[in-house]
matplotlib code that plots the C-alpha trace (Angstrom):
import matplotlib.pyplot as plt

x = [31.3, 31.6, 28.3, 28.1, 27.8, 25.4, 23.0, 23.3, 21.9, 19.3, 17.8, 18.1, 15.9, 13.4, 13.4, 12.8, 10.4, 8.7, 8.5, 7.1, 4.5, 3.4, 3.2, 1.2, -1.0, -1.7, -2.5, -4.5, -6.7, -6.8, -7.7, -10.4, -11.9, -11.5, -13.0, -16.5, -16.2, -14.0, -11.6, -7.9, -5.8, -1.9, -1.7, -3.8, -2.3, 1.3, -0.3, -1.9, 1.4, 3.6, 0.8, 0.9, 4.5, 4.6, 1.9, 2.0, 5.5, 7.2, 4.8, 5.1, 8.8, 8.7, 6.4, 8.6, 11.9, 10.4, 9.1, 12.3, 14.5, 12.6, 12.4, 15.7, 17.9, 15.5, 15.9, 19.9, 20.0, 17.9, 19.8, 23.0, 21.3, 20.0, 23.1, 24.0, 21.3, 18.3, 19.5, 18.2, 14.8, 15.0, 15.5, 12.8, 10.2, 11.1, 10.4, 7.2, 6.0, 6.9, 4.9, 1.6, 2.2, 2.3, -0.8, -2.7, -1.6, -2.6, -6.1, -6.3, -5.1, -8.0, -10.4, -9.5, -8.4, -10.4, -13.4, -13.6, -14.2, -12.3, -9.3, -6.7, -4.6, -7.6, -5.5, -5.0, -8.5, -8.6, -6.2, -4.8, -4.4, -2.4, -0.4, 0.6, 1.8, 3.9, 5.5, 6.8, 8.3, 9.5, 11.3, 12.9, 14.2, 15.7, 17.4, 18.8, 20.3, 21.7, 23.8, 24.7, 27.0, 26.5, 28.2, 29.9, 28.8, 28.2]
y = [-22.1, -18.3, -16.6, -14.9, -18.0, -19.7, -16.1, -16.4, -20.1, -19.2, -16.4, -18.6, -21.1, -18.5, -17.4, -20.9, -21.7, -18.3, -19.2, -22.6, -22.0, -19.3, -21.4, -24.1, -21.3, -20.5, -23.7, -24.8, -22.0, -22.3, -26.1, -25.2, -23.1, -25.6, -28.2, -26.1, -25.9, -22.6, -23.1, -21.8, -22.0, -22.4, -18.6, -17.6, -20.1, -18.6, -14.9, -15.8, -17.5, -14.3, -11.8, -14.0, -14.1, -10.4, -9.4, -12.2, -13.0, -10.2, -10.6, -14.2, -13.7, -11.9, -14.6, -17.8, -15.7, -15.6, -19.1, -20.5, -18.6, -20.3, -23.7, -23.9, -23.5, -25.8, -28.5, -28.0, -28.6, -31.8, -32.9, -32.4, -34.5, -37.0, -37.3, -36.5, -39.3, -37.2, -33.6, -34.0, -35.2, -32.5, -29.8, -30.8, -31.4, -28.1, -26.2, -27.9, -27.3, -24.1, -23.2, -25.2, -23.2, -19.6, -20.7, -21.9, -19.0, -16.5, -18.0, -18.1, -14.5, -13.6, -15.5, -14.5, -10.8, -9.7, -12.0, -13.1, -16.2, -15.8, -17.8, -15.3, -17.6, -19.6, -22.3, -23.3, -24.0, -27.7, -30.3, -30.8, -27.2, -26.9, -29.7, -28.5, -25.4, -27.2, -29.2, -25.6, -25.2, -28.8, -28.6, -25.5, -27.2, -29.8, -27.1, -25.8, -29.3, -30.0, -26.5, -26.0, -28.6, -29.7, -27.4, -30.8, -34.6, -37.1]
z = [60.2, 60.3, 61.6, 58.3, 56.3, 58.9, 58.5, 54.8, 54.9, 57.5, 55.2, 52.3, 54.3, 55.1, 51.8, 50.1, 52.8, 52.2, 48.4, 49.0, 51.3, 49.3, 46.1, 48.1, 49.5, 45.7, 44.7, 47.5, 46.9, 43.1, 43.4, 45.8, 43.1, 40.2, 42.7, 42.4, 38.6, 38.0, 35.0, 35.8, 32.9, 33.5, 32.7, 35.4, 37.6, 36.8, 37.4, 40.7, 42.0, 40.8, 43.0, 45.7, 45.9, 45.4, 47.8, 50.7, 50.2, 52.4, 55.2, 55.1, 55.3, 58.4, 60.2, 58.6, 59.9, 63.4, 63.2, 62.0, 64.4, 67.3, 65.8, 64.5, 67.3, 68.9, 66.4, 66.7, 70.4, 70.1, 67.5, 69.2, 72.4, 70.0, 67.9, 64.0, 62.5, 63.7, 62.5, 59.0, 60.6, 63.2, 60.9, 58.6, 61.4, 62.7, 59.6, 58.8, 62.6, 62.4, 59.7, 61.0, 64.0, 62.4, 60.8, 63.5, 65.8, 63.1, 63.2, 66.8, 67.2, 64.8, 66.7, 70.1, 70.0, 66.9, 67.6, 64.0, 62.5, 59.5, 58.6, 57.3, 55.3, 53.4, 52.5, 56.2, 56.8, 55.9, 57.3, 53.9, 53.0, 56.4, 55.7, 52.1, 53.8, 56.4, 53.6, 52.5, 55.7, 55.9, 52.8, 53.9, 57.3, 55.0, 52.6, 55.9, 57.2, 53.8, 53.7, 57.4, 58.8, 62.4, 65.2, 66.6, 66.3, 68.9]

ax = plt.figure().add_subplot(projection="3d")
ax.plot(x, y, z, "-o")
ax.set_aspect("equal")
plt.show()
């Protein structure tokens, strides 16, 4: 497989992960508002998703790119050790764990370096929200494993 094709699949996976995580973030925040009584019509939800994709998306793309650039080679290496049946599971988990680690690292950075008590990505305040974001990364990892064939099989 050419390096160009691998890079294209990687960038598409990062893009998909960024979109899924951004949409999950918007949904979790809007659901929290709805839980306290706010009425959020579908048009407002769609507009919020669009705005988050445009505003949060570019930054999210960069941090997901960095996370996946670390996680996917590790997943590929482990998959080569364990064998082909573990490959899809490995990349799926790598995507999810990368996003969860990113969100936890951002929060830790704010707490440690900036002495702040805020959670910059509001949806990651709860375990359910953090898992929702991680699910977006897992979806992107699964997508990557579908498009990129293994380097070699065991």
